[in-house]
MARVOSE-335798 format. One line per 4 residues: their letters; for each residue z negated, y, x of N, C-alpha, C. Coordinates in Angstrom, 1 decimal, m for minus. Atoms other than C-alpha are relative to their C-alpha. Last residue first. Example, Ala and Ser with C-alpha at 12.3 -4.5 7.8 and 13.67 -1.06 7.14 Angstrom:
BEGIN
sa	0.0:m1.1:m0.9:m7.1:m1.1:13.7:m0.8:1.1:m0.8 ~ 0.0:m1.2:0.9:m7.8:m4.5:12.3:0.0:1.2:0.9 $
END
This chain:
BEGIN
daqq	m0.1:m1.4:0.0:m24.3:25.0:27.4:m1.2:0.6:0.8 ~ m1.1:m0.3:m0.9:m24.1:21.3:28.3:0.1:1.5:0.2 ~ 0.5:0.2:m1.3:m27.5:20.8:26.7:1.0:0.4:1.0 ~ 0.9:m1.1:m0.3:m26.2:22.4:23.5:m0.6:m0.2:1.4 $
heal	m0.8:m1.2:m0.2:m23.2:20.1:23.5:m0.9:1.1:0.4 ~ m0.7:0.0:m1.3:m25.3:17.0:24.1:0.7:1.3:0.3 ~ 1.0:m0.1:m1.1:m27.8:17.9:21.3:0.8:0.0:1.4 ~ 0.5:m1.3:0.0:m25.0:18.5:18.8:m0.9:0.3:1.2 $
kell	m1.1:m0.9:m0.5:m23.3:15.3:19.8:m0.4:1.4:0.0 ~ m0.1:0.3:m1.4:m26.5:13.3:19.2:1.0:0.9:0.7 ~ 1.2:m0.5:m0.7:m27.1:14.9:15.9:0.0:m0.2:1.5 ~ m0.1:m1.5:0.0:m23.5:14.2:14.8:m1.2:0.7:0.7 $
vkal	m0.9:m0.4:m1.1:m23.9:10.6:15.9:0.2:1.5:0.1 ~ 0.6:0.4:m1.3:m27.0:10.0:13.8:0.9:0.5:1.1 ~ 1.0:m1.0:m0.3:m25.5:11.8:10.8:m0.6:m0.2:1.3 ~ m0.6:m1.3:m0.4:m22.4:9.7:11.0:m1.0:1.0:0.3 $
akds	m0.6:0.1:m1.4:m24.4:6.5:11.1:0.7:1.3:0.4 ~ 1.1:m0.1:m1.0:m26.5:7.6:8.1:0.5:m0.1:1.4 ~ 0.8:m1.3:0.0:m23.5:8.5:5.9:m1.0:0.1:1.1 ~ 0.0:m0.5:m1.4:m21.1:5.6:6.8:m0.9:1.2:0.2 $
fpnq	1.1:0.8:m0.7:m21.8:3.9:3.5:m0.1:0.3:1.5 ~ 1.3:m0.5:0.3:m19.8:6.6:1.7:m1.1:m0.7:0.7 ~ 0.3:0.1:1.4:m16.6:5.7:3.6:m1.4:0.5:m0.3 ~ m1.0:0.6:0.9:m14.8:5.9:6.9:m0.3:0.1:m1.5 $
gtil	0.6:1.1:0.7:m16.8:8.3:9.0:0.9:m0.5:m1.1 ~ m0.5:0.3:1.3:m15.2:10.7:11.5:m0.7:m1.3:m0.5 ~ 0.8:1.1:0.5:m16.6:12.5:14.5:0.4:m0.3:m1.4 ~ m0.2:0.4:1.4:m14.3:14.9:16.5:m0.8:m1.3:m0.3 $
erdv	1.0:m0.7:0.9:m15.5:16.7:19.6:0.0:m0.5:m1.4 ~ 0.2:m1.4:m0.4:m13.8:14.2:22.0:m1.0:0.7:m0.9 ~ m1.1:m0.3:m1.0:m13.0:11.1:20.0:m0.2:1.5:0.3 ~ 0.2:m1.3:m0.7:m15.9:9.6:18.0:1.2:0.1:1.0 $
lvhp	m0.8:m0.1:m1.2:m15.4:6.9:15.3:m0.3:1.4:0.6 ~ m0.1:m1.4:m0.5:m17.8:5.9:12.6:0.7:0.0:1.3 ~ m0.9:m0.1:m1.1:m17.7:2.8:10.4:0.2:1.4:0.4 ~ 0.1:m1.3:m0.8:m20.1:1.6:7.8:0.9:0.0:1.2 $
qwaq	0.9:0.1:m1.1:m18.7:m1.3:5.7:m0.1:1.3:0.8 ~ 1.3:m0.3:0.4:m17.2:m0.7:2.3:m1.1:m0.3:1.1 ~ 0.4:m0.9:1.1:m13.9:m2.2:3.2:m1.4:0.0:m0.3 ~ m0.2:0.7:1.3:m13.7:m4.0:6.5:m0.5:1.0:m1.1 $
aytm	0.8:1.2:0.1:m13.7:m1.5:9.4:0.4:m0.7:m1.3 ~ 0.9:0.2:1.2:m10.9:0.9:9.9:m0.8:m1.2:0.2 ~ 0.6:1.3:m0.1:m8.9:2.5:12.8:m1.0:m0.1:m1.2 ~ 0.9:0.4:1.0:m6.4:5.4:12.7:m0.6:m1.5:0.2 $
hgga	0.1:1.4:m0.3:m4.7:7.0:15.6:m1.1:m0.6:m0.8 ~ 1.4:0.5:m0.3:m3.9:10.3:13.9:0.1:m1.5:0.4 ~ 0.2:0.3:m1.4:m0.3:11.4:14.2:m1.4:m0.4:0.4 ~ 0.1:m1.3:m0.8:0.5:13.2:11.0:m0.2:m0.3:1.4 $
gama	m1.3:m0.6:m0.2:1.8:9.9:9.5:0.0:1.3:0.8 ~ m0.8:0.8:m1.0:m1.5:8.2:10.2:1.4:0.6:0.2 ~ 0.5:m0.3:m1.3:m3.4:11.0:8.4:0.7:m0.8:1.1 ~ m0.3:m1.4:m0.4:m1.2:10.9:5.4:m0.5:0.3:1.4 $
kapy	m1.5:m0.1:m0.4:m1.2:7.1:5.2:0.3:1.4:0.5 ~ m0.2:0.8:m1.2:m5.0:7.1:5.2:1.4:0.1:0.5 ~ 0.4:m0.8:m1.2:m5.2:9.9:2.6:0.2:m0.7:1.3 ~ 1.2:0.7:m0.6:m3.2:8.0:0.0:m0.3:0.8:1.3 $
fqlr	m0.2:0.6:m1.3:m0.9:10.3:m2.1:m1.3:m0.7:0.5 ~ m1.3:m0.6:m0.4:m0.5:11.8:m5.6:0.4:m0.6:1.4 ~ 0.2:m1.2:m0.9:m3.3:9.5:m6.9:1.4:0.5:0.5 ~ 0.0:0.3:m1.4:m2.4:7.2:m9.8:m0.2:1.3:0.8 $
qpkl	m0.3:m1.1:m0.9:m2.9:7.0:m13.5:m0.1:m0.4:1.4 ~ m1.3:0.2:m0.8:m2.6:3.8:m15.5:0.3:1.1:1.0 ~ m1.2:0.5:0.7:m5.3:3.0:m14.6:0.2:0.6:m1.4 ~ m0.7:m1.1:0.7:m7.9:5.3:m13.0:1.1:m0.5:m0.9 $
saef	0.8:m0.6:1.1:m10.4:2.7:m12.1:0.6:1.1:m0.7 ~ 0.0:1.0:1.1:m7.7:0.8:m10.1:m0.9:0.5:m1.2 ~ m1.1:m0.3:0.8:m7.4:3.9:m8.0:0.1:m0.9:m1.2 ~ 0.3:m1.2:0.8:m10.9:3.5:m6.7:1.2:0.2:m0.9 $
vqee	1.0:0.3:0.9:m10.2:m0.1:m5.6:m0.3:1.2:m0.9 ~ m0.6:0.8:1.0:m6.9:0.9:m4.1:m1.0:m0.4:m1.1 ~ m0.7:m0.9:1.0:m8.6:3.7:m2.2:0.6:m0.8:m1.1 ~ 1.0:m0.7:0.8:m10.9:1.2:m0.6:0.6:0.9:m1.0 $
pdsf	0.6:1.0:0.9:m8.0:m1.1:0.5:m1.1:0.7:m0.9 ~ m0.9:0.4:1.2:m6.1:2.0:1.7:m0.7:m1.0:m0.9 ~ m1.2:0.9:m0.3:m9.0:3.2:3.9:0.8:m0.3:m1.3 ~ 0.1:1.0:1.1:m11.3:6.2:3.4:1.3:m0.8:0.1 $
itmr	0.1:m0.6:1.3:m10.9:8.0:6.8:m0.1:m1.1:m1.1 ~ 0.0:0.9:1.2:m10.9:7.1:10.4:m0.1:0.9:m1.2 ~ 0.8:m0.5:1.1:m10.2:8.8:13.8:0.1:m1.1:m1.1 ~ 0.5:1.2:0.7:m8.8:8.4:17.3:m0.9:0.4:m1.2 $
ygqy	1.4:0.3:0.0:m7.0:11.6:18.2:m0.3:m1.3:m0.7 ~ 0.4:1.0:m1.0:m3.3:11.5:19.0:m1.5:m0.3:0.0 ~ m1.0:1.0:m0.3:m2.4:14.7:17.2:m0.5:m0.9:1.1 ~ 0.7:1.3:m0.1:m5.7:16.5:16.3:1.0:m1.1:0.3 $
vwdd	0.9:0.0:m1.2:m4.3:20.0:17.0:m0.7:m1.3:0.2 ~ 1.3:0.4:0.5:m1.3:19.5:14.6:m1.0:m0.2:1.2 ~ 1.0:m0.6:m1.0:1.7:21.4:15.8:m1.4:m0.3:m0.4 ~ m0.5:m1.0:m0.8:3.8:20.5:12.7:m1.1:0.7:0.9 $
aapq	0.9:m1.1:m0.1:3.0:17.2:11.1:0.5:1.0:1.0 ~ 0.6:0.0:m1.3:6.0:15.0:10.4:m0.9:1.3:0.1 ~ m0.4:m1.0:m1.0:6.7:14.4:6.8:m0.6:m0.1:1.3 ~ 0.9:0.1:m1.1:6.3:11.1:4.9:0.4:1.0:1.1 $
egrt	m0.6:0.0:m1.3:7.8:11.8:1.5:m1.0:m0.3:1.1 ~ m0.3:1.4:m0.4:6.5:10.8:m1.9:0.6:m0.1:1.4 ~ m1.3:0.4:0.4:6.8:14.2:m3.4:0.4:m1.4:0.4 ~ 0.0:0.2:1.4:3.1:14.7:m3.1:1.3:m0.4:m0.6 $
laaq	0.8:1.2:0.3:3.3:14.1:0.6:0.0:m0.3:m1.5 ~ m0.9:1.1:m0.3:6.0:16.8:0.9:m0.7:m1.4:m0.3 ~ m1.0:0.0:1.1:3.7:19.3:m0.8:1.0:m1.2:0.2 ~ 0.6:0.7:1.2:0.9:18.3:1.6:1.0:0.0:m1.2 $
ysap	0.3:1.4:m0.4:3.0:19.1:4.7:m0.5:m0.7:m1.3 ~ m1.3:0.7:0.1:4.3:22.3:3.1:m0.2:m1.5:0.3 ~ m0.4:0.1:1.4:0.8:23.5:2.5:1.3:m0.7:m0.2 ~ 0.6:1.1:0.7:m0.3:22.6:6.0:0.4:m0.2:m1.5 $
drqa	m0.3:m0.2:1.4:2.2:24.8:7.7:m0.6:m1.1:m0.8 ~ m0.6:m1.2:0.3:1.3:25.3:11.4:0.2:0.3:m1.5 ~ m1.4:0.0:m0.4:m1.3:22.6:11.7:0.7:1.3:m0.4 ~ m0.1:m0.5:m1.3:m5.1:22.5:11.4:1.4:m0.2:0.6 $
slla	m0.2:m1.4:0.1:m5.0:22.0:7.7:0.2:0.6:1.3 ~ m1.4:m0.3:0.1:m4.6:18.3:8.2:0.4:1.5:m0.1 ~ m0.5:m0.2:m1.3:m8.2:18.1:9.4:1.5:0.3:0.0 ~ 0.0:m1.4:m0.3:m9.3:18.6:5.8:0.6:0.3:1.3 $
ipgh	m1.3:m0.5:0.5:m8.3:15.0:5.1:0.2:1.5:0.3 ~ m0.9:m0.2:m1.1:m11.3:14.1:7.3:1.4:0.5:m0.4 ~ 0.1:m1.2:m0.7:m13.6:14.8:4.3:1.0:0.2:1.1 ~ m1.2:m0.8:0.2:m12.2:11.9:2.3:m0.1:1.4:0.7 $
ciaa	m0.7:0.6:1.2:m14.9:9.5:3.7:1.3:0.8:m0.2 ~ 0.3:1.4:0.6:m16.9:11.6:6.2:0.9:m0.3:m1.2 ~ m0.5:0.1:1.4:m16.2:14.6:8.5:m0.1:m1.5:m0.5 ~ 0.2:1.3:0.6:m17.9:15.7:11.7:0.5:0.1:m1.4 $
tpkg	m0.7:m0.2:1.3:m16.8:18.5:14.1:m0.1:m1.4:m0.7 ~ 0.0:1.2:0.9:m19.0:18.8:17.2:0.6:0.3:m1.4 ~ 1.3:0.2:0.7:m18.0:21.9:19.3:0.1:m1.2:m1.0 ~ 0.5:1.4:m0.2:m15.2:21.6:21.8:m1.3:m0.2:m0.7 $
aqhf	1.4:m0.2:m0.6:m14.7:25.4:21.6:m0.6:m1.3:0.4 ~ m0.2:m0.7:m1.3:m10.9:24.9:21.1:m1.4:0.2:0.7 ~ m0.8:0.9:m0.9:m11.5:22.3:18.3:0.1:0.6:1.4 ~ 0.9:1.1:m0.5:m14.3:24.3:16.7:0.7:m0.9:1.0 $
hrll	1.1:m0.6:m0.8:m12.1:27.4:16.5:m0.9:m1.1:0.6 ~ m0.6:m0.2:m1.4:m9.0:25.3:15.5:m1.1:0.7:0.8 ~ 0.0:1.2:m0.8:m11.0:24.0:12.5:0.5:0.2:1.5 ~ 1.4:0.4:m0.3:m11.8:27.4:11.2:0.0:m1.2:0.9 $
agvd	0.5:m0.9:m1.0:m8.1:28.5:11.5:m1.5:m0.3:0.4 ~ m0.6:0.3:m1.3:m7.0:25.4:9.7:m0.5:0.9:1.1 ~ 0.8:1.1:m0.5:m9.5:26.1:6.9:0.5:m0.4:1.3 ~ 1.3:m0.6:m0.4:m7.8:29.5:6.6:m0.9:m1.1:0.5 $
pnna	m0.1:m0.6:m1.4:m4.4:27.8:6.6:m1.3:0.6:0.5 ~ 0.5:m1.4:0.0:m5.4:25.6:3.6:0.1:0.6:1.4 ~ m1.2:m0.8:0.0:m3.5:22.4:2.7:m0.2:1.5:0.2 ~ m1.0:0.6:m0.8:m6.1:19.7:3.4:1.3:0.9:0.2 $
ldil	0.4:0.0:m1.4:m9.1:21.7:2.2:1.1:m0.5:0.9 ~ m0.1:m1.4:m0.6:m8.0:22.7:m1.3:m0.4:0.1:1.4 ~ m0.6:m1.0:0.8:m7.3:19.6:m3.5:0.2:1.3:0.8 ~ m1.4:0.2:0.1:m7.7:16.6:m1.2:0.6:1.2:m0.7 $
pahg	m0.8:m0.6:m1.2:m11.1:18.0:m0.2:1.5:m0.2:m0.1 ~ m0.3:m1.5:0.1:m12.2:17.3:m3.8:0.6:0.5:1.2 ~ m1.5:m0.3:0.0:m11.9:13.5:m3.5:0.3:1.5:0.0 ~ m0.3:m0.2:1.4:m15.5:13.1:m2.3:1.5:0.3:0.0 $
gpif	m1.1:0.5:0.7:m16.3:13.8:1.3:m0.1:0.1:m1.5 ~ 0.3:1.1:0.8:m18.6:16.0:3.4:1.3:m0.5:m0.8 ~ m0.9:0.0:1.2:m17.2:18.3:6.1:m0.4:m1.3:m0.8 ~ 0.2:1.2:0.7:m19.7:19.2:9.0:0.8:0.1:m1.4 $
lgay	m0.7:0.0:1.3:m19.0:21.8:11.6:m0.2:m1.4:m0.6 ~ m0.9:1.1:0.4:m21.0:22.5:14.8:0.5:0.2:m1.5 ~ 0.1:1.1:m0.9:m23.3:24.8:16.7:1.0:m1.1:m0.3 ~ 0.1:1.3:0.6:m22.3:27.9:14.7:0.1:m1.1:1.1 $
reld	1.3:0.3:0.4:m23.0:31.4:16.2:m0.3:m1.5:m0.5 ~ 0.7:0.6:m1.1:m19.7:31.5:18.0:m1.5:m0.4:m0.4 ~ m0.1:1.5:0.0:m17.9:31.9:14.7:m0.8:m0.6:1.1 ~ 0.2:0.5:m1.3:m19.2:35.5:14.4:0.0:m1.5:0.0 $
galv	1.3:m0.2:m0.7:m17.9:36.9:11.2:0.1:m0.6:1.4 ~ 0.2:m1.4:m0.4:m14.4:37.5:9.7:m1.3:0.2:0.8 ~ m0.9:m0.3:m1.1:m13.7:33.7:9.8:m0.1:1.5:0.4 ~ 0.5:0.6:m1.2:m16.9:33.1:7.8:1.0:0.3:1.2 $
qkvs	1.2:m0.7:m0.5:m16.0:35.6:5.2:m0.5:m0.5:1.3 ~ m0.4:m1.3:m0.6:m12.5:34.2:4.9:m1.2:0.8:0.5 ~ m0.6:0.3:m1.3:m13.9:30.7:4.4:0.4:1.3:0.7 ~ m1.4:0.4:0.1:m16.0:32.0:1.5:0.4:m0.3:1.5 $
ltdn	m0.9:m0.9:m0.6:m19.8:32.0:1.8:1.4:m0.5:m0.3 ~ m0.3:0.2:m1.4:m21.6:29.9:m0.7:0.7:1.2:0.6 ~ m0.8:m1.2:m0.3:m23.2:31.0:m4.0:0.3:m0.1:1.5 ~ m0.6:m0.6:1.2:m25.0:28.2:m5.8:0.9:1.2:0.2 $
igpl	m0.6:1.1:0.7:m25.8:26.0:m2.7:0.7:0.5:m1.3 ~ m1.4:m0.2:0.1:m26.5:29.2:m0.7:0.8:m1.1:m0.8 ~ m0.4:m1.4:0.2:m29.9:28.1:0.5:1.5:0.1:m0.1 ~ m0.7:m0.6:m1.2:m30.2:24.3:0.1:0.3:1.5:m0.3 $
gkvv	0.8:m1.0:m0.6:m32.7:23.4:m2.7:0.6:0.7:1.2 ~ 0.3:m1.1:0.9:m30.3:21.6:m4.9:m0.8:1.1:0.6 ~ m1.3:m0.8:0.2:m29.1:19.5:m2.0:m0.2:1.2:m0.9 ~ m0.3:m0.6:m1.3:m32.7:18.4:m1.0:1.3:0.9:m0.2 $
qeir	0.8:m1.2:m0.1:m33.4:17.8:m4.7:0.2:0.7:1.3 ~ m0.5:m0.9:1.0:m30.5:15.3:m5.0:m0.8:1.3:0.1 ~ m1.1:m0.6:m0.7:m31.7:13.7:m1.7:0.7:1.0:m1.0 ~ 0.4:m0.8:m1.1:m35.0:13.0:m3.3:1.1:0.8:0.6 $
rmet	0.5:m1.2:0.6:m33.4:11.7:m6.5:m0.6:1.0:1.0 ~ m1.2:m0.7:0.5:m31.3:9.2:m4.5:m0.5:1.4:m0.6 ~ m0.6:m0.7:m1.2:m34.4:8.2:m2.5:1.2:0.8:m0.5 ~ 0.9:m1.0:m0.5:m36.3:7.4:m5.7:0.6:0.8:1.1 $
ddga	m0.1:m1.1:0.9:m33.3:5.5:m7.2:m0.9:1.2:0.5 ~ 1.3:m0.7:0.1:m33.2:3.2:m4.2:0.2:1.3:m0.8 ~ 0.7:0.3:1.3:m30.3:0.8:m4.6:m1.3:0.7:m0.3 ~ 0.6:1.4:m0.2:m29.3:1.1:m0.9:m0.8:m0.4:m1.3 $
fyqp	1.3:m0.2:m0.7:m28.7:4.8:m1.5:m0.7:m1.3:0.1 ~ m0.3:m0.8:m1.2:m25.0:4.8:m2.5:m1.3:0.3:0.8 ~ m0.7:0.9:m0.9:m25.7:2.0:m5.0:0.3:0.7:1.3 ~ 0.9:0.6:m1.0:m28.4:4.3:m6.5:0.8:m0.9:0.9 $
disr	0.1:1.4:0.3:m25.7:6.4:m8.3:m0.8:m0.7:1.1 ~ 1.4:0.0:0.3:m25.1:10.1:m8.5:m0.4:m1.4:m0.5 ~ 0.7:0.2:m1.2:m21.7:9.6:m6.9:m1.6:0.0:m0.2 ~ 0.0:1.4:m0.3:m20.0:9.2:m10.2:m0.8:m0.3:1.3 $
vdvs	1.1:0.7:0.7:m21.1:12.7:m11.1:0.0:m1.5:0.2 ~ m0.7:1.0:0.7:m18.9:14.2:m8.3:m1.1:m0.9:m0.7 ~ 0.2:1.4:m0.3:m21.0:17.1:m7.3:0.8:m0.9:m0.8 ~ 0.3:0.9:1.1:m19.5:20.6:m7.6:m0.3:m1.4:0.6 $
pang	m0.7:1.2:0.0:m19.5:23.4:m5.0:m0.5:m0.9:m1.1 ~ 0.9:1.2:m0.1:m20.8:26.8:m5.9:0.8:m1.3:0.0 ~ 0.7:0.3:1.3:m18.3:29.6:m5.1:m0.9:m1.2:0.2 ~ 1.3:m0.6:0.0:m17.1:31.3:m1.9:m0.8:m0.3:m1.2 $
kptv	0.2:m1.1:0.9:m13.5:30.6:m2.7:m1.4:0.7:0.1 ~ m1.1:m0.9:m0.1:m12.6:28.4:0.3:m0.2:1.2:m0.9 ~ m1.1:0.6:0.7:m16.1:26.9:0.5:1.2:1.0:0.0 ~ m1.2:m0.8:0.1:m18.9:27.6:3.0:1.0:m0.8:m0.9 $
lvlk	m1.0:0.6:0.9:m22.5:26.5:3.3:1.2:0.9:m0.2 ~ m0.6:m1.1:0.6:m24.7:27.5:6.3:1.2:m0.6:m0.8 ~ m1.3:0.3:0.5:m27.2:24.8:7.3:0.6:1.3:m0.7 ~ m0.2:m0.8:1.2:m30.1:25.6:9.6:1.5:m0.3:m0.5 $
ygak	m1.2:m0.8:0.1:m30.9:22.9:12.1:0.0:0.7:m1.3 ~ 0.3:m1.4:m0.3:m34.4:21.6:12.9:1.2:0.9:m0.1 ~ m0.1:m0.2:m1.4:m33.9:17.9:13.1:m0.1:1.4:0.5 ~ 1.1:0.6:m0.6:m35.2:17.4:9.6:0.0:0.2:1.5 $
llqd	1.1:m0.9:0.2:m32.6:19.9:8.4:m1.3:m0.6:0.7 ~ m0.2:m1.3:m0.8:m29.8:18.0:10.1:m1.2:0.9:m0.2 ~ 0.3:0.3:m1.4:m31.1:14.7:8.7:0.1:1.2:0.9 ~ 1.4:0.3:m0.1:m31.2:16.0:5.1:m0.4:m0.2:1.5 $
apvg	0.6:m1.3:0.2:m27.7:17.5:5.4:m1.5:m0.2:0.2 ~ m0.1:m0.7:m1.2:m26.5:14.1:6.7:m0.7:1.4:0.0 ~ 0.7:0.8:m1.0:m27.9:12.4:3.6:0.1:0.6:1.4 ~ 1.4:m0.1:m0.1:m27.0:15.1:1.2:m0.7:m0.7:1.1 $
fenl	0.5:m1.4:m0.3:m23.3:15.6:1.7:m1.5:0.0:0.3 ~ m0.8:m0.4:m1.2:m22.1:12.0:1.9:m0.3:1.4:0.4 ~ 0.5:0.6:m1.2:m24.9:10.9:m0.4:0.7:0.5:1.3 ~ 1.4:m0.4:m0.2:m24.0:13.3:m3.2:m0.5:m0.5:1.3 $
yygt	0.9:1.1:0.2:m20.3:12.8:m3.0:m1.4:0.3:0.4 ~ 0.5:0.7:m1.2:m18.5:16.2:m3.2:m0.8:m1.3:m0.5 ~ 0.9:m0.9:m0.7:m16.5:17.1:m6.3:m0.4:m0.7:1.3 ~ 0.5:0.4:m1.3:m14.4:15.3:m8.9:m0.9:1.1:0.6 $
pyrk	1.2:m0.9:m0.4:m13.1:15.4:m12.4:m0.6:m0.6:1.3 ~ 1.2:0.9:m0.1:m9.7:13.6:m12.6:m1.1:0.9:0.5 ~ 1.0:m0.4:m1.0:m6.7:15.5:m13.9:m1.2:m0.9:0.0 ~ 1.4:0.0:0.5:m3.6:14.4:m15.7:m0.9:0.4:1.1 $
gdql	0.4:m1.3:0.5:m0.2:15.5:m14.4:m1.4:0.1:m0.6 ~ m0.6:m0.2:1.3:1.2:12.0:m14.2:m0.4:1.3:m0.6 ~ m1.5:0.0:0.0:0.7:11.8:m10.4:0.6:0.3:m1.4 ~ m0.5:1.3:m0.2:m2.9:13.0:m10.5:1.5:0.0:m0.2 $
mlsn	m1.2:0.3:0.7:m4.3:16.5:m10.1:0.5:m1.4:0.4 ~ m1.1:0.5:m0.9:m7.9:16.6:m8.9:1.2:m0.4:m0.9 ~ m1.0:0.6:0.9:m10.4:18.8:m10.8:1.2:m0.4:0.8 ~ 0.6:1.1:0.7:m13.6:20.0:m9.2:0.9:m0.8:m0.9 $
essl	m0.7:0.6:1.2:m12.5:22.6:m6.7:m0.8:m1.2:m0.6 ~ 0.3:m0.9:1.1:m14.3:24.9:m4.2:0.4:m0.6:m1.3 ~ m1.1:m0.5:0.9:m14.3:22.2:m1.6:m0.5:0.9:m1.1 ~ m0.1:0.7:1.2:m17.1:22.0:1.0:1.2:0.5:m0.8 $
lvlv	m1.2:m0.3:0.8:m17.4:23.0:4.6:0.2:m0.9:m1.2 ~ m0.4:1.1:0.9:m20.9:22.8:6.1:1.1:0.5:m0.9 ~ m0.8:m0.4:1.1:m21.5:25.1:9.1:0.4:m1.2:m0.8 ~ m1.1:0.9:0.2:m24.3:24.1:11.4:0.7:0.4:m1.3 $
egkp	m0.6:0.0:1.3:m26.7:26.7:12.7:1.2:m0.9:m0.1 ~ m1.3:m0.6:0.0:m28.9:26.2:15.7:0.5:m0.1:m1.5 ~ m0.8:0.4:m1.2:m32.1:24.7:16.8:1.3:0.6:0.1 ~ m0.7:1.3:0.1:m33.9:26.8:14.2:0.7:m0.4:1.3 $
taha	m1.4:m0.1:m0.3:m36.3:29.5:15.2:0.7:m1.3:m0.1 ~ m0.5:0.7:m1.2:m39.6:29.0:13.5:1.5:0.2:0.2 ~ m0.6:m1.0:m0.9:m40.7:31.8:11.1:0.6:m0.7:1.2 ~ m0.9:m0.9:0.7:m41.4:29.6:8.1:0.7:0.9:0.9 $
agtl	m1.2:0.7:0.4:m42.8:26.8:10.2:1.0:1.0:m0.6 ~ m0.8:0.3:m1.2:m45.2:29.2:11.9:1.3:m0.7:m0.3 ~ m0.6:m1.3:m0.5:m46.4:30.5:8.6:0.9:m0.2:1.2 ~ m1.1:m0.3:0.9:m46.8:26.9:7.3:0.6:1.3:0.4 $
lagt	m1.2:0.9:m0.2:m48.7:26.0:10.4:1.1:0.3:m0.9 ~ m0.6:m0.4:m1.2:m51.0:29.0:10.2:1.3:m0.8:0.3 ~ m0.7:m1.2:0.2:m51.7:28.4:6.6:0.7:0.4:1.2 ~ m1.2:0.3:0.8:m52.6:24.8:7.3:0.8:1.2:m0.2 $
valv	m1.0:0.7:m0.8:m54.9:25.9:10.1:1.3:m0.3:m0.8 ~ m0.6:m0.9:m1.0:m56.6:28.4:7.9:1.0:m0.6:0.9 ~ m0.9:m1.0:0.6:m57.0:26.1:5.0:0.6:0.9:1.0 ~ m1.2:0.7:0.4:m58.5:23.4:7.2:1.1:0.9:m0.6 $
lstt	m0.8:0.2:m1.2:m60.9:25.9:8.8:1.3:m0.8:m0.3 ~ m0.6:m1.3:m0.4:m62.0:27.2:5.4:0.8:m0.3:1.2 ~ m1.1:m0.3:0.9:m62.6:23.6:4.2:0.7:1.3:0.4 ~ m1.0:1.0:m0.3:m64.7:22.8:7.2:1.2:0.3:m0.9 $
knm	m0.7:m0.3:m1.2:m66.7:26.0:6.9:1.2:m0.9:0.3 ~ 0.7:0.2:m1.2:m67.7:25.4:3.3:0.9:0.3:1.2 ~ m0.9:0.7:m0.9:m66.2:27.0:0.2:m0.7:m0.2:1.4 $
END
């Protein structure tokens, strides 16, 4: 081995060692559903989970920016991917990029054994710089009606820390009211209840739109969803705005960042990183 080779190996080793021990910019909590089976109106179930790009693309950008991701689900179990989302159409037709993001997600610490929401609530919430909630239909099952999720959201709301949610992820915001389970139960009965002490009342936000949901629901025929998320959010008091179906659309109101659909992934990641930096500079 010559001196040049030795020097290259030494420098490379030092860089790798330094990277391994580098202090991250901060920790971002990623809230995912524990469930993978959505109940439909007729009692049948639809297999679901998180959307690969909605989770993986922002996660990849956060990691590249130097943040550590801490994964959490209600039960503390491994989250499931919606197999329909493993599709190059959500990656601008790039199969190679899709596979890269798939490996990024598979390599995340804790992806097969997350913290539970109760564990996170019992710990030091101040340690987290922000909260990120990916989409897929799974959040409709156990994030929108969950008092523990509501307690988590209220912490980030009161602290003014960036809280980002994409596609169906914003439905989790409904948990930040006094009785989210009753609110969702009324929705499934076809009622339009009033939200009870919702902390995001009057916020400007977006979520998967009715026209987009109708396209999805058409693939379920003759089955139907129990309720449409956009109507649920508007009924709770969210000031909803939407772009044309399938166009990227991200809204920011105070600490809250919401993205409309899967194609809002990169835009949402960009805004989340900006808001994290702004909040840390303010501190």
